[in-house]
C-alpha positions as a Markdown table, in Angstrom:
| # | Residue | x | y | z |
|---|---|---|---|---|
| 1 | Met | -0.1 | 0.0 | -0.1 |
| 2 | Ser | 1.2 | 3.6 | -0.7 |
| 3 | Thr | 2.5 | 6.0 | 2.1 |
| 4 | Pro | 0.0 | 8.7 | 2.9 |
| 5 | Gln | 0.7 | 12.2 | 1.2 |
| 6 | Leu | -0.9 | 15.2 | 2.6 |
| 7 | Val | -2.3 | 18.5 | 1.0 |
| 8 | Val | -3.2 | 21.3 | 3.1 |
| 9 | His | -5.3 | 23.9 | 2.0 |
| 10 | Arg | -6.4 | 27.3 | 3.9 |
| 11 | Asp | -9.8 | 26.6 | 4.6 |
| 12 | Lys | -12.7 | 24.3 | 3.6 |
| 13 | Glu | -14.0 | 26.0 | 0.7 |
| 14 | Leu | -10.6 | 26.2 | -1.1 |
| 15 | Met | -10.0 | 22.6 | -0.3 |
| 16 | Ala | -13.1 | 21.7 | -2.0 |
| 17 | Glu | -12.4 | 23.8 | -4.9 |
| 18 | Ala | -8.8 | 22.3 | -5.4 |
| 19 | Ala | -10.2 | 18.7 | -4.8 |
| 20 | Ala | -12.7 | 19.2 | -7.4 |
| 21 | Ala | -10.1 | 20.3 | -9.8 |
| 22 | Arg | -7.8 | 17.5 | -8.9 |
| 23 | Leu | -10.6 | 15.3 | -9.7 |
| 24 | Ile | -11.5 | 16.5 | -12.9 |
| 25 | Thr | -8.0 | 16.0 | -14.0 |
| 26 | Lys | -7.8 | 12.5 | -12.9 |
| 27 | Ile | -11.1 | 11.9 | -14.7 |
| 28 | Val | -10.0 | 13.4 | -17.9 |
| 29 | Asp | -6.6 | 11.6 | -17.8 |
| 30 | Ala | -8.2 | 8.3 | -17.4 |
| 31 | Gln | -10.9 | 8.7 | -20.1 |
| 32 | Ala | -8.0 | 9.9 | -22.4 |
| 33 | Ser | -6.2 | 6.7 | -21.7 |
| 34 | Arg | -8.7 | 4.1 | -21.8 |
| 35 | Gly | -12.2 | 5.8 | -22.7 |
| 36 | Tyr | -13.6 | 5.6 | -19.4 |
| 37 | Ala | -12.9 | 6.5 | -15.8 |
| 38 | Ser | -14.2 | 4.7 | -12.5 |
| 39 | Ile | -14.7 | 6.9 | -9.2 |
| 40 | Val | -16.3 | 6.1 | -5.9 |
| 41 | Leu | -18.1 | 9.1 | -4.3 |
| 42 | Thr | -18.4 | 9.5 | -0.3 |
| 43 | Gly | -21.3 | 11.5 | 1.4 |
| 44 | Gly | -21.2 | 14.0 | 4.4 |
| 45 | Arg | -20.1 | 17.6 | 4.3 |
| 46 | Asn | -16.6 | 17.3 | 2.8 |
| 47 | Gly | -17.8 | 14.7 | -0.1 |
| 48 | Asn | -21.0 | 16.8 | -1.0 |
| 49 | Gly | -18.8 | 20.0 | -0.8 |
| 50 | Leu | -16.4 | 18.3 | -3.4 |
| 51 | Leu | -19.2 | 17.8 | -5.6 |
| 52 | Ala | -21.0 | 21.1 | -5.4 |
| 53 | Ala | -17.5 | 22.8 | -6.1 |
| 54 | Leu | -17.2 | 20.4 | -8.9 |
| 55 | Ser | -20.7 | 21.2 | -10.5 |
| 56 | Ser | -19.8 | 25.0 | -10.6 |
| 57 | Ala | -15.9 | 24.4 | -11.7 |
| 58 | Pro | -15.0 | 26.0 | -15.0 |
| 59 | Ala | -13.6 | 22.8 | -16.3 |
| 60 | Arg | -16.6 | 20.6 | -15.5 |
| 61 | Asp | -17.6 | 20.2 | -19.1 |
| 62 | Ala | -14.1 | 18.9 | -20.0 |
| 63 | Val | -15.1 | 15.5 | -18.3 |
| 64 | Asp | -17.1 | 12.8 | -20.7 |
| 65 | Trp | -19.9 | 12.3 | -18.2 |
| 66 | Ala | -21.4 | 9.4 | -20.2 |
| 67 | His | -18.2 | 7.6 | -20.0 |
| 68 | Leu | -17.8 | 7.9 | -16.0 |
| 69 | Asp | -18.7 | 5.0 | -13.7 |
| 70 | Leu | -19.8 | 6.0 | -10.3 |
| 71 | Trp | -19.8 | 4.1 | -7.3 |
| 72 | Trp | -20.6 | 4.8 | -3.4 |
| 73 | Gly | -18.4 | 3.7 | -0.4 |
| 74 | Asp | -21.3 | 3.7 | 2.0 |
| 75 | Glu | -24.7 | 4.2 | 2.2 |
| 76 | Arg | -27.2 | 4.7 | 4.8 |
| 77 | Phe | -30.0 | 2.1 | 4.7 |
| 78 | Leu | -33.0 | 4.3 | 4.1 |
| 79 | Pro | -35.5 | 4.5 | 1.5 |
| 80 | Glu | -34.9 | 5.6 | -1.9 |
| 81 | Gly | -35.0 | 9.3 | -2.2 |
| 82 | Asp | -34.7 | 9.9 | 1.5 |
| 83 | Pro | -32.6 | 13.1 | 2.2 |
| 84 | Glu | -30.5 | 11.5 | 4.3 |
| 85 | Arg | -28.9 | 9.1 | 1.8 |
| 86 | Asn | -25.7 | 9.7 | 0.1 |
| 87 | Asp | -26.9 | 9.3 | -3.5 |
| 88 | Thr | -29.6 | 11.6 | -2.8 |
| 89 | Gln | -27.3 | 14.3 | -1.7 |
| 90 | Ala | -25.0 | 13.5 | -4.4 |
| 91 | Arg | -27.6 | 13.7 | -7.2 |
| 92 | Ala | -28.8 | 17.2 | -5.9 |
| 93 | Ala | -25.2 | 18.4 | -5.4 |
| 94 | Leu | -24.2 | 17.4 | -8.9 |
| 95 | Leu | -25.4 | 14.3 | -10.5 |
| 96 | Asp | -28.7 | 15.7 | -12.0 |
| 97 | Ser | -27.1 | 18.3 | -13.8 |
| 98 | Val | -24.6 | 16.6 | -15.9 |
| 99 | Pro | -25.4 | 14.1 | -18.6 |
| 100 | Leu | -24.3 | 10.6 | -16.9 |
| 101 | Asp | -25.3 | 7.2 | -18.5 |
| 102 | Pro | -27.7 | 6.0 | -15.8 |
| 103 | Ala | -26.6 | 2.6 | -16.3 |
| 104 | Arg | -23.0 | 3.4 | -15.1 |
| 105 | Val | -24.1 | 5.0 | -12.0 |
| 106 | His | -24.5 | 2.3 | -9.1 |
| 107 | Pro | -26.2 | 3.4 | -5.9 |
| 108 | Met | -26.4 | 1.0 | -3.4 |
| 109 | Pro | -29.7 | -0.6 | -2.5 |
| 110 | Ala | -32.2 | 1.2 | -0.6 |
| 111 | Ser | -34.5 | -0.1 | 2.3 |
| 112 | Asp | -37.5 | -0.1 | 0.1 |
| 113 | Gly | -35.8 | -1.9 | -2.6 |
| 114 | Pro | -35.8 | -5.3 | -3.7 |
| 115 | Tyr | -34.1 | -6.6 | -0.6 |
| 116 | Gly | -36.6 | -4.7 | 1.6 |
| 117 | Ser | -35.2 | -4.5 | 5.3 |
| 118 | Asp | -32.4 | -7.3 | 4.6 |
| 119 | Val | -29.4 | -5.4 | 4.8 |
| 120 | Glu | -27.1 | -8.2 | 4.4 |
| 121 | Ala | -28.7 | -9.2 | 1.2 |
| 122 | Ala | -28.5 | -5.7 | -0.2 |
| 123 | Ala | -24.7 | -5.8 | 0.6 |
| 124 | Glu | -24.1 | -9.2 | -1.0 |
| 125 | Ala | -26.3 | -7.9 | -4.3 |
| 126 | Tyr | -23.8 | -4.8 | -4.2 |
| 127 | Ala | -20.8 | -7.0 | -4.0 |
| 128 | Ala | -22.1 | -9.1 | -6.9 |
| 129 | Glu | -22.6 | -5.8 | -8.9 |
| 130 | Leu | -18.9 | -4.9 | -8.3 |
| 131 | Ala | -17.8 | -8.2 | -9.1 |
| 132 | Lys | -19.7 | -8.2 | -12.2 |
| 133 | Ala | -18.3 | -5.1 | -13.3 |
| 134 | Ala | -14.5 | -6.3 | -12.4 |
| 135 | Gly | -12.5 | -7.5 | -15.5 |
| 136 | Pro | -9.6 | -9.7 | -15.7 |
| 137 | Glu | -7.2 | -6.9 | -15.6 |
| 138 | Asn | -8.8 | -6.1 | -12.0 |
| 139 | His | -7.3 | -7.0 | -8.6 |
| 140 | Gly | -9.8 | -9.3 | -7.3 |
| 141 | Ser | -13.8 | -9.0 | -7.2 |
| 142 | Val | -14.1 | -5.2 | -7.5 |
| 143 | Pro | -13.3 | -2.9 | -10.5 |
| 144 | Thr | -10.1 | -1.0 | -10.0 |
| 145 | Phe | -11.3 | 2.4 | -9.1 |
| 146 | Asp | -9.4 | 5.4 | -10.4 |
| 147 | Val | -10.1 | 7.5 | -7.4 |
| 148 | Leu | -11.9 | 6.3 | -4.3 |
| 149 | Met | -12.9 | 9.1 | -1.9 |
| 150 | Leu | -13.8 | 9.0 | 2.0 |
| 151 | Gly | -14.5 | 11.4 | 4.5 |
| 152 | Val | -12.9 | 10.9 | 7.9 |
| 153 | Gly | -15.0 | 11.1 | 10.6 |
| 154 | Pro | -14.4 | 12.8 | 14.1 |
| 155 | Asp | -13.9 | 9.2 | 15.3 |
| 156 | Thr | -11.7 | 8.3 | 12.5 |
| 157 | His | -14.4 | 6.4 | 10.8 |
| 158 | Val | -14.4 | 6.2 | 7.0 |
| 159 | Ala | -17.2 | 4.7 | 4.7 |
| 160 | Ser | -19.4 | 3.2 | 7.5 |
| 161 | Leu | -16.4 | 1.2 | 9.0 |
| 162 | Phe | -16.3 | 2.2 | 12.8 |
| 163 | Pro | -13.7 | 1.6 | 15.2 |
| 164 | Glu | -13.8 | -1.8 | 16.7 |
| 165 | Leu | -17.0 | -2.8 | 14.9 |
| 166 | Pro | -17.3 | -6.0 | 13.3 |
| 167 | Ala | -16.9 | -4.4 | 9.4 |
| 168 | Val | -13.5 | -3.0 | 9.9 |
| 169 | Arg | -12.1 | -6.3 | 10.7 |
| 170 | Glu | -13.7 | -8.0 | 7.7 |
| 171 | Thr | -11.1 | -9.5 | 5.5 |
| 172 | Asp | -12.9 | -11.5 | 2.6 |
| 173 | Arg | -16.1 | -9.9 | 1.8 |
| 174 | Thr | -15.8 | -6.5 | -0.4 |
| 175 | Val | -19.2 | -5.2 | 1.1 |
| 176 | Val | -21.0 | -5.6 | 4.4 |
| 177 | Gly | -24.2 | -4.6 | 6.1 |
| 178 | Val | -23.5 | -2.4 | 9.0 |
| 179 | His | -25.5 | -2.8 | 12.4 |
| 180 | Gly | -25.4 | -0.5 | 15.5 |
| 181 | Ala | -23.6 | 2.4 | 13.8 |
| 182 | Pro | -22.8 | 4.8 | 16.5 |
| 183 | Lys | -24.1 | 7.8 | 14.6 |
| 184 | Pro | -28.1 | 7.5 | 12.9 |
| 185 | Pro | -28.8 | 5.6 | 11.1 |
| 186 | Pro | -27.5 | 2.6 | 12.8 |
| 187 | Thr | -28.1 | 0.2 | 9.6 |
| 188 | Arg | -25.7 | 1.0 | 6.7 |
| 189 | Ile | -24.0 | -0.6 | 3.8 |
| 190 | Ser | -20.2 | -0.3 | 3.5 |
| 191 | Leu | -17.2 | -1.1 | 1.3 |
| 192 | Thr | -14.9 | -3.2 | 3.5 |
| 193 | Leu | -11.1 | -2.2 | 3.7 |
| 194 | Pro | -10.0 | -4.9 | 1.2 |
| 195 | Ala | -12.5 | -3.3 | -1.4 |
| 196 | Ile | -11.1 | 0.2 | -0.5 |
| 197 | Arg | -7.7 | -0.7 | -1.1 |
| 198 | Ser | -8.2 | -1.9 | -4.4 |
| 199 | Ala | -8.4 | 1.4 | -6.0 |
| 200 | Arg | -5.5 | 3.1 | -7.8 |
| 201 | Glu | -5.9 | 6.5 | -5.6 |
| 202 | Val | -7.5 | 7.0 | -2.1 |
| 203 | Trp | -8.3 | 10.3 | -1.0 |
| 204 | Leu | -9.4 | 11.1 | 2.5 |
| 205 | Leu | -11.1 | 14.1 | 3.0 |
| 206 | Ala | -11.0 | 16.3 | 6.4 |
| 207 | Ala | -12.1 | 19.6 | 7.1 |
| 208 | Gly | -12.8 | 21.3 | 10.4 |
| 209 | Glu | -11.4 | 21.5 | 13.9 |
| 210 | Asp | -13.8 | 18.4 | 14.8 |
| 211 | Lys | -11.6 | 16.4 | 12.2 |
| 212 | Ala | -7.9 | 17.3 | 13.8 |
| 213 | Glu | -7.6 | 14.7 | 16.2 |
| 214 | Ala | -9.0 | 12.0 | 13.9 |
| 215 | Ala | -6.4 | 13.0 | 11.3 |
| 216 | Ala | -3.8 | 13.0 | 14.0 |
| 217 | Ile | -4.7 | 9.7 | 15.1 |
| 218 | Ala | -4.8 | 8.2 | 11.9 |
| 219 | Leu | -1.7 | 9.3 | 10.4 |
| 220 | Ser | 0.5 | 8.7 | 13.5 |
| 221 | Gly | 0.7 | 4.9 | 13.0 |
| 222 | Ala | -2.7 | 3.9 | 14.8 |
| 223 | Gly | -3.9 | 0.4 | 13.9 |
| 224 | Glu | -6.8 | 0.0 | 11.3 |
| 225 | Val | -9.3 | -1.7 | 14.0 |
| 226 | Gln | -8.9 | 1.2 | 16.4 |
| 227 | Ala | -8.8 | 3.7 | 13.4 |
| 228 | Pro | -10.2 | 2.7 | 10.3 |
| 229 | Ala | -8.9 | 5.8 | 8.3 |
| 230 | Ala | -5.5 | 4.5 | 9.1 |
| 231 | Gly | -6.2 | 1.7 | 7.0 |
| 232 | Ala | -7.6 | 3.2 | 3.8 |
| 233 | Arg | -5.0 | 3.2 | 1.3 |
| 234 | Gly | -4.5 | 3.5 | -2.6 |
| 235 | Arg | -2.6 | 1.1 | -4.5 |
| 236 | Ser | -0.6 | 3.9 | -6.0 |
| 237 | Arg | -1.6 | 6.7 | -3.7 |
| 238 | Thr | -3.0 | 7.7 | -0.6 |
| 239 | Leu | -3.8 | 11.4 | -0.5 |
| 240 | Trp | -5.2 | 13.1 | 2.8 |
| 241 | Leu | -6.9 | 16.5 | 1.7 |
| 242 | Leu | -7.3 | 18.7 | 4.6 |
| 243 | Asp | -7.9 | 22.4 | 5.6 |
| 244 | Ala | -5.7 | 24.0 | 8.0 |
| 245 | Ala | -8.1 | 23.6 | 11.0 |
| 246 | Ala | -8.1 | 19.6 | 10.4 |
| 247 | Ala | -4.4 | 19.7 | 9.9 |
| 248 | Ser | -3.9 | 21.8 | 13.2 |
| 249 | Gln | -2.6 | 18.7 | 15.5 |
| 250 | Leu | -0.5 | 16.9 | 13.0 |
| 251 | Pro | 3.4 | 17.1 | 13.6 |
| 252 | Arg | 5.1 | 19.4 | 11.2 |
| 253 | Ser | 7.2 | 16.1 | 10.1 |
| 254 | Leu | 4.2 | 15.0 | 7.9 |
| 255 | Tyr | 4.5 | 18.2 | 5.8 |
| 256 | Pro | 5.3 | 19.2 | 3.1 |
| 257 | Pro | 2.2 | 19.0 | 1.1 |
| 258 | Ala | 2.2 | 16.5 | -1.7 |
| 259 | Ser | 3.0 | 17.6 | -5.4 |
| 260 | Ala | 0.1 | 17.7 | -7.7 |
């Protein structure tokens, strides 16, 4: 796995704008190389802030939206269209305003979908969808994502992998149902760390003083069971995108920022 690199921005607005520009570049480069790109979205204030910044970015139209595959790292197991679902928020922030191919947009199942309230069946179905999209050139039973984005919680959780809960210990499955999450709703679907680590690049987003301790813990050598963000690594690059407030407890030895 790659060694984490850091980019620290003055504030969360600049962080979102710079991350959006960086993501556009990655998508365009991947599409120029092989005709399509594959991205994993994250929810939360930083993930949605990035999507909103991308929506208004001058270079937005450089992306070939019809040849972009979109996946999610986790989802709140709620009815389709619920305002708390990550895919609902992503559609409002960006997706409904760009010409995506609906067949290439892969939201996680909702609690009122074909699997009803059976979150384990819903997780298995998403794992099967990922496996179907994986080709012989991929590493395992998920496609090789170009960029997988994760918000970092104040408790160091990423996706819906919370410290010490069973999901963060999973080593075989790529998608799991999460029960008893410490923040509402308690039932969720999440990629596992093995699936996350299949991505070429993993970007961890953290902005605000409430993320400072989590960033310091995750980047100080903590174990992934105690600090799931510490286990989120990309095959070729692991990039922490922070604002100054979230970086305020990091030792200066972790600087300088990564190159673009």
